[in-house]
N, C-alpha and C positions, 0 to 999 in steps of 0.2 A: 534381427527383427525388432522393429519399433512397436512398443505398445502405446496405444492412445486411449486415454480415459474418456469415457462418455461425458457429455455435458452435464448429465444428472450427477455423476460422481464428482465432477469439478465443483458443481454448486454445493453439494453436500460437504465437501472438504472445506470450501470457502466459508460456509455458514458455521461449521464447527470451529474453524480458526477465529472467526469473529466473535463467537460466543466466549471462547477462551480469552480473547482480547478484552471483551467487556468486563469479564470477571477480573482480569489483570488490572484494568484501568480503575476499577471501583475500589480496589484494595490500596491502602496507603503504601507509598514507597518505603522500603527500609531506609533507615537514617543515613546509611553510607551512600545512597544514590540521590538523596534529596537535593543536593547542591547542583546536580546535573539534570534536573527534571526537564528543562527545555530541550536540551540536546537529546535526551531520550525520546521526547515527542518527535523530533525531526527524524531520528534514526528509525523509530517504529514506522512512521508513515513512508519513509524511503523504502524500507524493507517490505511493507505491506503492498506498496505500489509494484515493486519488483515481483513479489509473489503472485499477485493477481495477473500482471501482464505475462509472466512466464507460464503460469498455469493455463491461461487461455490462448497461448501462442499468438500474442497480439502484435501485429504490425500495422493495424488499421488505426488511423487517427481518431475516428469516431468512438471506437471501443476504448482507446486510451483516455480520451476526454471523459467518457462515461465513468471509467474507473477513478479518474482524478476527482470528479464531482462526487461520486459515491463515497470515496474515502474522506473527502472534506466534510460531507454531511454526516458521516459516521462520527468524525471527530467532534463536530458541533453537538451531536446527540449525546456523546459521552460526557462532554463538559456540562451540558444541562442536566444529565442524569446524575452526575456527581453532586451538583448543587441541590437537586431535588431529593436525593437520597438522604442528605443531611437533615432536611425538613421532615421527610417521611418517617425516619427512624428516631427523630428527636435526639440524635447524637451525631457527632462529627465522625463520619466514616472516612471521609476523604476531604480534600481541600474544597475550595469554592470554584465557581465558574471563573476561568481565567482567559481573557481574550488573547493574552500573550501565548498561551498554549496553542490556541488555534493558529496563530501566526507561525509558530514553529512547526506545526503540522503541515502548513502550506509550504514552508521552506523545504521540508523533507520531500514533499510531493514535487515541488519545482526541481529540486536537485535530481530526483529520479527522472523526471520528464526530460531534462537536458541530456542525460545519458541515453534515454530511450530514443530521442530524436537523432542523436549521433549514431546510435546503433542502426536505426532504420535507414538512415542515409547511407551508412557504410554498407549495410546488407544490400541495398538497392544498387549502389555503385559497383561493389565488388561482385555481387551476385550476377550482374549482367556480364561482366568480363569473364567470370568462370563459365557461365552458360555458353558464351561465345567460343571459348577455348575447347569445351567438350565437343561441340559440333565439328570443329576443325580437326580433331584428332581421330579421324575415321580409320584406325588401323585394326 
């Protein structure tokens, strides 16, 4: 038996994860990870896109594009919030606004989108063949 989460539950889980992400992005990276900041941006957005697409069982291009745009805007918001928090608290909590971070966010989103497109095409092509085979095995 498959259990399906309600849309309300999915939205609550997503909001909770994004609140944790905001907190995580506002905290300065430990020194051991600072040399790979850009790669971590790409990895986070790749995984965030995968999480959102899997959570909402998405094979629709419009929903995927909405997730892509939403995550991009979230990344831009985080970058601005980091810069603003330094001014607001009069101390450097985190780095500055970095357009290169935004570019790596987009790289992560594009990487996931490539895999998503391949998955959707594969599911469509192989799903049709499997559906046809099930109809012909009338034993």
